[in-house]
VMD Tcl script that draws the C-alpha trace (Angstrom):
set ca {
  {-11.02 14.29 12.38}
  {-13.74 11.67 11.95}
  {-13.91 8.19 13.51}
  {-11.20 6.09 11.88}
  {-9.95 8.98 9.73}
  {-7.29 11.57 10.53}
  {-6.30 14.39 8.18}
  {-3.31 16.70 8.54}
  {-3.78 19.57 6.10}
  {-1.46 22.40 5.08}
  {-2.51 24.89 2.45}
  {0.02 26.21 -0.03}
  {0.35 29.82 1.07}
  {3.94 30.30 -0.06}
  {4.35 29.12 -3.65}
  {0.75 29.56 -4.81}
  {1.03 26.77 -7.37}
  {-1.70 24.29 -8.37}
  {0.26 21.42 -6.84}
  {-0.67 18.71 -4.36}
  {1.46 16.40 -2.24}
  {-0.54 13.65 -0.60}
  {0.46 10.83 1.73}
  {-2.21 8.48 2.95}
  {-1.85 5.29 4.87}
  {-4.12 2.55 6.05}
  {-3.30 1.16 9.49}
  {-4.87 -2.28 10.05}
  {-6.05 -3.63 13.36}
  {-3.71 -5.67 15.52}
  {-5.30 -9.07 14.91}
  {-3.95 -9.24 11.35}
  {-0.40 -9.31 12.74}
  {0.74 -12.86 12.03}
  {3.36 -14.59 9.92}
  {0.73 -15.85 7.49}
  {-0.74 -12.37 7.14}
  {2.73 -10.91 6.53}
  {3.34 -13.50 3.81}
  {0.01 -12.88 2.11}
  {0.54 -9.14 2.39}
  {3.90 -9.55 0.63}
  {2.17 -11.40 -2.21}
  {-0.74 -8.96 -2.20}
  {1.67 -6.03 -2.54}
  {3.43 -7.39 -5.61}
  {0.09 -8.33 -7.18}
  {-1.29 -4.84 -6.53}
  {1.77 -3.19 -8.02}
  {1.49 -5.38 -11.09}
  {-2.21 -4.61 -11.48}
  {-1.53 -0.87 -11.17}
  {1.49 -0.93 -13.47}
  {-0.24 0.40 -16.58}
  {-2.08 3.14 -14.68}
  {1.09 4.05 -12.78}
  {2.95 4.36 -16.08}
  {0.32 6.71 -17.47}
  {0.36 8.71 -14.23}
  {4.13 9.05 -14.42}
  {3.93 10.30 -17.99}
  {1.40 12.87 -16.77}
  {3.92 14.14 -14.22}
  {2.78 12.32 -11.09}
  {5.28 10.90 -8.62}
  {4.00 7.81 -6.83}
  {5.43 5.38 -4.28}
  {4.09 2.66 -1.99}
  {5.09 0.95 1.24}
  {3.48 -2.32 2.27}
  {3.99 -3.67 5.80}
  {1.81 -5.08 8.56}
  {2.13 -1.72 10.28}
  {0.64 0.21 7.37}
  {-0.07 0.37 3.68}
  {1.17 3.79 2.60}
  {0.93 5.75 -0.63}
  {2.76 8.96 -1.47}
  {1.54 10.90 -4.50}
  {2.46 14.34 -5.79}
  {1.78 16.33 -8.92}
  {-0.07 19.28 -10.40}
  {-3.74 20.12 -10.46}
  {-6.23 17.62 -9.10}
  {-4.39 14.67 -10.66}
  {-2.85 13.41 -7.36}
  {-6.28 13.35 -5.70}
  {-7.87 11.60 -8.66}
  {-5.11 9.01 -8.80}
  {-5.19 8.45 -5.03}
  {-8.94 7.86 -5.24}
  {-8.47 5.47 -8.15}
  {-5.83 3.47 -6.24}
  {-8.02 3.32 -3.14}
  {-10.80 1.86 -5.26}
  {-8.47 -0.85 -6.54}
  {-7.20 -2.07 -3.17}
  {-9.98 -4.63 -2.71}
  {-11.10 -5.15 -6.27}
  {-8.10 -5.41 -8.63}
  {-7.82 -8.56 -10.71}
  {-5.08 -10.51 -12.46}
  {-5.44 -13.24 -15.04}
  {-4.46 -16.72 -13.79}
  {-1.38 -16.69 -16.01}
  {-0.33 -13.25 -14.80}
  {-0.86 -14.21 -11.16}
  {1.29 -17.32 -11.60}
  {4.07 -15.22 -13.15}
  {3.95 -12.60 -10.39}
  {3.88 -15.29 -7.70}
  {6.85 -17.13 -9.21}
  {8.82 -13.88 -9.39}
  {8.07 -13.23 -5.72}
  {9.17 -16.74 -4.78}
  {12.44 -16.41 -6.71}
  {13.20 -13.24 -4.80}
  {12.46 -14.91 -1.46}
  {14.52 -17.99 -2.29}
  {17.54 -15.81 -3.01}
  {17.25 -14.10 0.38}
  {19.85 -16.41 1.95}
  {22.41 -14.97 -0.47}
  {21.94 -11.48 0.96}
  {25.05 -9.87 2.44}
  {25.79 -11.05 5.96}
  {25.39 -7.67 7.66}
  {21.92 -7.28 6.14}
  {20.93 -10.78 7.28}
  {22.13 -9.95 10.77}
  {20.14 -6.71 10.79}
  {16.98 -8.51 9.66}
  {17.38 -11.20 12.32}
  {17.84 -8.51 14.96}
  {14.71 -6.71 13.81}
  {12.71 -9.95 13.75}
  {13.86 -10.68 17.30}
  {12.97 -7.31 18.83}
  {9.86 -6.40 16.80}
  {6.64 -8.29 17.31}
  {5.42 -8.15 13.72}
  {8.75 -8.36 11.88}
  {9.47 -11.63 10.08}
  {12.28 -12.94 7.90}
  {11.45 -13.01 4.19}
  {12.28 -16.68 3.71}
  {9.64 -17.54 6.33}
  {7.03 -16.43 3.79}
  {7.90 -19.13 1.24}
  {5.54 -21.94 2.42}
  {2.56 -19.58 2.62}
  {3.15 -17.95 -0.76}
  {3.87 -21.28 -2.44}
  {0.40 -22.59 -1.65}
  {-1.46 -19.28 -2.03}
  {-4.02 -18.82 -4.80}
  {-5.34 -15.54 -6.15}
  {-8.57 -16.30 -4.29}
  {-6.48 -16.35 -1.10}
  {-5.03 -12.94 -2.01}
  {-8.51 -11.53 -2.63}
  {-9.82 -12.97 0.64}
  {-6.84 -11.56 2.50}
  {-7.47 -8.09 1.05}
  {-11.09 -8.15 2.21}
  {-10.03 -9.09 5.75}
  {-7.05 -6.71 5.85}
  {-9.11 -3.67 4.87}
  {-12.20 -4.62 6.87}
  {-11.13 -2.68 9.96}
  {-8.50 -0.05 10.57}
  {-7.85 3.66 10.41}
  {-6.81 6.02 7.65}
  {-4.33 8.83 8.15}
  {-3.48 11.40 5.52}
  {-1.22 14.39 5.05}
  {-2.21 16.82 2.30}
  {-0.20 19.88 1.28}
  {-2.05 21.53 -1.53}
  {-3.58 24.47 -3.28}
  {-6.93 22.85 -2.51}
  {-9.23 24.56 -0.05}
  {-9.55 22.79 3.32}
  {-13.12 21.64 2.59}
  {-12.00 20.15 -0.72}
  {-9.16 18.28 1.00}
  {-11.62 16.88 3.55}
  {-13.99 15.83 0.77}
  {-11.15 14.14 -1.11}
  {-10.14 12.13 1.95}
  {-13.74 11.09 2.52}
  {-13.86 9.77 -1.03}
  {-10.62 7.82 -0.49}
  {-11.91 6.45 2.80}
  {-15.19 5.31 1.26}
  {-13.30 3.53 -1.52}
  {-11.20 1.62 1.01}
  {-14.35 0.81 2.96}
  {-12.81 0.04 6.36}
  {-14.98 0.13 9.45}
}
mol new
graphics top color blue
foreach p $ca { graphics top sphere $p radius 0.5 }
foreach p [lrange $ca 0 end-1] q [lrange $ca 1 end] { graphics top cylinder $p $q radius 0.2 }
display resetview
């Protein structure tokens, strides 16, 4: 382990295949836990997914499996595939977290899609609404989706970029790697990912 970085590594000693399964997550510091941050993170997440869409499509065609989870508790990526492709794609994604761009027209389209989804939240089935309200009541950093609407409505892409810089400024990185890679190579890969994220 290094300051701010934790790696859990397991070498592939059973199947002996050139395959890697990687989960890495960024855990932000507590001070970003606010309703406004949650709203901007929601918008940031859909913008990031849109920006990565073409690369994710190519990665899928190349046999990679890729998923994301975006919450105030963590930003998590799960990637698996053969060879060194998962590590290369994970490093690429890490490098995009602060620096991806969208055209103004594309940002407006993504934002409007996010707002439509939030506005339809009230039509969710009653038992799901009740569950969400319970979670928002008992969890400090859990908010109801329709609470995000005012913040996302007035957000610009510059706000999203500024949020990303603040969100990734401080925090810790945790990773699980199960791979044919040697331990030193796994450590080196995580260092590259960490440097791309750039958190202190």
